[in-house]
C-alpha positions in Angstrom: 1.9 -9.1 17.1 4.2 -7.2 14.8 6.9 -8.8 12.7 10.5 -9.0 13.9 13.6 -10.4 12.1 14.4 -13.1 14.7 10.8 -14.3 14.7 10.6 -14.4 10.9 14.0 -16.1 10.5 13.1 -18.8 13.0 9.7 -19.5 11.3 11.4 -19.5 7.9 13.7 -22.3 9.0 10.8 -24.3 10.5 8.5 -23.9 7.5 11.3 -24.6 5.1 12.0 -28.0 6.7 8.3 -28.8 7.3 6.7 -27.6 4.0 9.4 -27.2 1.4 11.6 -30.2 2.3 14.5 -27.8 3.2 14.9 -26.9 -0.4 14.8 -23.1 0.0 18.2 -21.4 0.3 18.6 -19.0 3.2 17.3 -15.6 2.1 17.6 -12.1 3.5 14.4 -11.0 5.3 13.6 -7.3 5.5 11.1 -5.4 7.5 9.1 -2.7 5.7 6.9 0.1 7.0 4.7 -0.3 3.9 1.0 0.3 4.3 0.0 -1.2 0.9 1.1 -4.8 1.4 1.7 -7.4 4.1 4.5 -9.2 2.4 6.5 -9.3 -0.8 9.1 -11.6 -2.5 11.3 -9.4 -4.5 14.3 -10.0 -6.8 16.4 -8.4 -9.5 16.7 -9.4 -13.1 19.7 -9.6 -15.4 20.2 -10.8 -19.0 22.8 -13.6 -19.5 24.4 -15.0 -22.7 22.0 -15.8 -25.5 19.4 -13.4 -24.1 18.5 -15.6 -21.1 17.0 -13.7 -18.2 18.2 -14.6 -14.8 16.5 -13.8 -11.5 18.8 -13.2 -8.5 19.1 -11.3 -5.2 15.9 -12.7 -3.8 14.6 -11.0 -0.6 11.5 -11.3 1.5 9.8 -8.1 2.8 7.3 -8.2 5.6 5.5 -5.1 6.8 5.9 -4.3 10.4 3.2 -1.6 10.2 0.4 -4.0 11.1 -0.5 -5.7 14.3 -1.4 -9.2 13.0 -2.4 -12.3 14.7 0.4 -15.0 14.9 -1.5 -17.0 12.2 -1.8 -14.1 9.9 1.9 -13.3 10.2 2.9 -16.9 9.6 0.5 -17.3 6.6 2.0 -14.1 5.2 5.5 -15.5 5.4 4.5 -18.9 3.9 2.7 -17.1 1.1 5.9 -15.3 0.2 8.0 -18.5 0.6 5.8 -20.1 -2.1 6.7 -17.2 -4.4 10.4 -17.7 -3.5 10.2 -21.4 -4.1 8.7 -20.9 -7.6 11.3 -18.2 -8.4 14.4 -19.8 -7.1 13.6 -23.1 -8.8 12.8 -21.3 -12.1 9.4 -22.7 -12.4 7.1 -21.2 -15.0 3.7 -20.5 -13.6 0.7 -19.3 -15.6 0.6 -16.0 -13.6 1.7 -14.5 -10.3 -0.8 -16.7 -8.5 -1.1 -19.3 -11.2 -1.6 -23.0 -11.2 1.7 -23.9 -9.6 1.2 -21.4 -6.8 -2.4 -22.5 -6.2 -1.5 -26.2 -6.1 1.3 -25.6 -3.5 -1.0 -23.3 -1.5 -3.9 -25.8 -1.4 -1.5 -28.6 -0.4 -0.1 -26.6 2.5 -3.5 -25.6 3.6 -4.8 -29.1 3.6 -1.8 -30.8 5.0 -0.8 -28.3 7.7 -4.1 -26.6 8.5 -3.1 -23.2 7.2 -5.3 -20.5 5.8 -3.4 -19.2 2.9 -5.3 -17.2 0.2 -4.6 -15.9 -3.3 -5.5 -12.4 -2.2 -2.7 -10.9 -0.3 -4.1 -7.4 0.1 -4.6 -5.4 3.3 -8.1 -5.4 4.7 -9.9 -2.1 5.2 -9.3 -2.5 8.9 -5.6 -3.0 8.4 -5.4 0.0 6.0 -7.1 2.1 8.7 -4.6 0.8 11.3 -1.7 1.8 9.0 -2.7 5.5 8.8 -0.3 7.9 10.5 -2.0 9.2 13.6 0.3 12.2 14.1 -1.3 15.6 13.8 0.1 17.7 10.9 -1.2 20.6 9.0 -2.7 20.1 5.6 -4.0 22.3 2.8 -7.1 20.4 1.6 -8.9 21.1 -1.7 -12.5 20.0 -1.8 -13.6 19.6 -5.4 -17.3 19.6 -6.3 -17.9 18.0 -9.7 -20.9 18.7 -12.0 -21.9 15.0 -11.9 -22.7 15.4 -8.1 -19.5 13.7 -6.8 -17.0 15.3 -4.4 -13.3 14.9 -4.5 -10.5 15.7 -2.0 -6.9 16.6 -2.7 -4.2 17.2 -0.1 -1.8 19.8 -1.5 1.8 20.7 -0.6 2.0 23.9 1.5 3.7 25.7 -1.3 1.9 28.7 -2.8 2.7 28.2 -6.5 1.5 24.6 -6.3 -1.7 25.5 -4.5 -2.5 28.2 -7.0 -1.7 26.0 -9.9 -4.0 23.3 -8.6 -6.8 25.8 -7.8 -6.6 27.5 -11.2 -6.3 24.4 -13.4 -8.7 22.1 -11.6 -11.1 24.9 -10.9 -11.3 25.8 -14.6 -12.0 22.3 -15.8 -15.4 22.0 -17.4 -16.3 19.0 -15.2 -15.7 21.0 -12.0 -18.6 23.0 -10.5 -16.4 24.5 -7.7 -13.3 24.2 -5.5 -12.7 25.2 -1.9 -9.5 25.3 0.1 -9.0 24.6 3.8 -6.2 24.4 6.4 -6.7 21.6 8.9 -4.7 19.3 11.2 -7.4 16.6 11.4 -5.6 13.2 11.1 -8.4 12.0 8.7 -6.5 13.7 5.9 -3.2 11.8 6.6 -4.7 9.0 4.5 -4.5 11.0 1.3 -1.3 11.4 -0.8 0.2 14.8 -0.7 1.2 16.1 -4.1 0.4 18.8 -6.6 -0.9 16.3 -9.2 -4.1 17.5 -10.8 -6.2 14.7 -9.4 -8.7 14.1 -6.6 -10.0 11.2 -4.6 -13.8 10.7 -4.6 -15.2 10.8 -1.1 -18.4 11.1 0.8 -19.1 14.9 1.0 -20.8 14.8 4.4 -18.0 12.9 5.9 -15.3 15.2 4.6 -17.2 18.4 5.5 -17.7 17.0 9.0 -14.0 16.6 9.3 -13.5 20.2 8.1 -16.0 21.8 10.4 -13.3 23.4 12.5 -10.9 24.0 9.7 -9.7 27.4 8.6 -11.1 28.5 5.2 -8.5 29.6 2.7 -9.7 32.4 0.4 -8.2 32.3 -3.0 -8.6 34.7 -6.0 -6.5 32.6 -8.3 -3.4 34.8 -7.7 -2.9 34.8 -4.0 -4.4 33.2 -0.9 -5.4 34.4 2.5 -6.4 32.5 5.7 
């Protein structure tokens, strides 16, 4: 199931009464399309008199990008409610998931049969689920490094930025070669699109398999041709 505001608000009220003795003030709950997290408790900071820092404007954000089981969605909400409880009550924990958080989490797990964990990251399966499946054209640079590794970079379809990447990365002493391709394979939707002089290490056979039907872009460092 995917998160909805009515569902989350109803569960928030239930869990607040059941697990937090009704001590959590009502809080805005927002849906996110984020693919890097399942849930977040966010707030703003401001400095008061005598330098005291105050946290305010708490919100819970739950990603609707993932199709979770009901238990996973509820556990995500409860996880963020613990963060909210610690923040709104100005409790000083040892870290983001410090001793106070762990004690509360363990108590809830034992008393209510939940499966909360410290790690709140998306699984590989969930990350794969979050990838945009729409076909779109990409300029893909395949970078072969002298250490035997292969990197991939998805570039903006803007000639100066393509040439800048090709020339600067291609001239790096760690780089053995660089090739450019035009493809609409959805595999490349998972990579960030920018002109930054970086590359993501990948398995070369996998990438070249995805590029088998791609158009090779010829580049002489000054202009390109398809």
